[in-house]
C-alpha positions, 0 to 999 in steps of 0.5 A: 853046880853051886850049892848055895843057889840064889834065893831071895835076899833075906834068906841069903843073908840069914844063911850067910850070917848063920854060917859066919857066926860059926867062924867068928863072934858076931856083934849083934848091934853092929849087924843091925846097924849094917842091915839098916845102912843097906837100905840107904843106897844101892851103892851101900848095899853093894858094899855090904853084900859080897856074899850075895854077889857070889850067888848072883855072879854065876848066872848073871855073868856065866861067860865071865865066870869061866875066865882063868882063876887067880887069887882075887880080892872079891869084895872090891869096889871103888872105895876099897882103895886107900893109903898107907906108909911103907917101910921108907915112910912113903905114902902108898895108894892101893887096895886096902882090904883083902878080907874076902880073898879067894881063888876066883875068875880074874873077871870078878874083880874087874866087874865088881869095880866097874859095877861100883863105878856105875853106881857111883856115877848114878848118884853123882859121885863120879862125873864120867860116862859109864862106858868111859869108866869101864874102858879106863878100868880095863885099859889100866888092868891090861897095861898093868899086866903087860908092864909086870905091875908097879906099886903106886908110891905117891912120892916124886911120881903120880903127883896127880894121884897124891892131889886126889887123895884127901887125907883125914884131918889129924885133930878130927881123927884123934878126937873121934877115936878118943871119944870112943868108950873103953871096952867093958867086957873081955877082949879076946886074948889073941886080939889083945896080945896082937895089939900090944905087940904091934904098938911102938913101945914095949909095955906102952900104957894104952886103952882099948875101945870098940870101933864100928867101921866098914860095911862088908865087915860090919858086925865083926869084932873090931878093937883099937888100942890107943896110946901116946908115944913120943909126944903124940897119939898112936893106935892099932886095930885088930879085926876078926877075919873069916874065910871068904864068902866065895867059899860059902857060896861055892858050897865049900862051907867047911873050909877055914882057909883065910888068904889075906896074908897070901894076897899081901905076899904075892902082890906087886906092892910096897908093903905096910910094915904095920899089917900083920895076920895073927890067928884069925885077926888082922892087926894094923896101924890106924892113922890120918894118913892110913885111910880109905879114899872116899870117891865123892871127896876126891876133887878134880873131876877131870882126873877121875878117868885116870883114877879108874885107870889106876884102879885097874892097874892096881888089880893087875898088881895083885893078879900078877902074883898068881902066874896066869898073865898069859892066860888072862891076856889071851882071854882078854883079847878074845872078849868084846871091847865092851864086855866089862861095861855089859857085865857090870850093867847086868850085875848092877841090875841084879843088885838093884833088884835085890836092894829094892826087895831088901828095902820093901821087906824092911818097911813097916807093914801097914795096919789093917783097917779097924785094928788098934 
């Protein structure tokens, strides 16, 4: 029995955000902006509402919910993949956000990526059939498990993927960051210390700005330290972390466990040396080559199936760390060929219904006749 059973989307959002506010400091204006963005498209709504997905999942995907549990990403979608530099300076591609990591059925990551692919197809960001997209994700995942994983280092291999990655323009990137105003209020001590420790020079002069980004984590504190080092700009970001919404939905509301670092540690991964978890904050390097890959900006539609296949493989890179490979492969073998497409379609239907309800509740109420 799940403690936080599905209610309407408004009440679910109020309940989750009240719980979240007991774990970290909410930035009200950023949260209001998130609520507005949730109206814009069902794809944006999906990205912003992992807490609601956790409530809908056990009912919409009852069979998939019984699958072997692993340390999973949870809040996964086709735009939760990006690039970073490893300790050798090589460009690496993979999952770039583990905010909601928790022990969950392995199926949840696959279905959520597949559901987001369904939605991206529907709005024209992916030119591929729904079933083909799901088959690419599922086959990539299975192959990744069977091969014991492999990081996606974009060097002499995976040239096709390197060509799909649209790195940000450095000039525009720094203009945007430098245009942010300095933080006027108090910066939390742990965030400030962590930012200063991760900058490349000791006692490097810097300024700290407030950054608004993402959708699922919008409303949380984000601070960016900007400095000049060796003739060019550098910056580091600190973002507040909280326990996974999965714990809230499961009724484990008193748990304070954050598993971001554990996910990094157990995954088959070429690690980013500039990512650190410190006392409830994730601190990392921001740069034009450390970026989220936006699916609609990736060229060459003929390679989108390969990209989805790579996403499935990268999910396997994380799940391998939980030591459940045999159990997962046994479970996969027992499933119908089109199970992923079917489960994704059910979650899209449930999410779309919520989105429509959210939009309807957000519309201004019409004035009654005869009122001023």
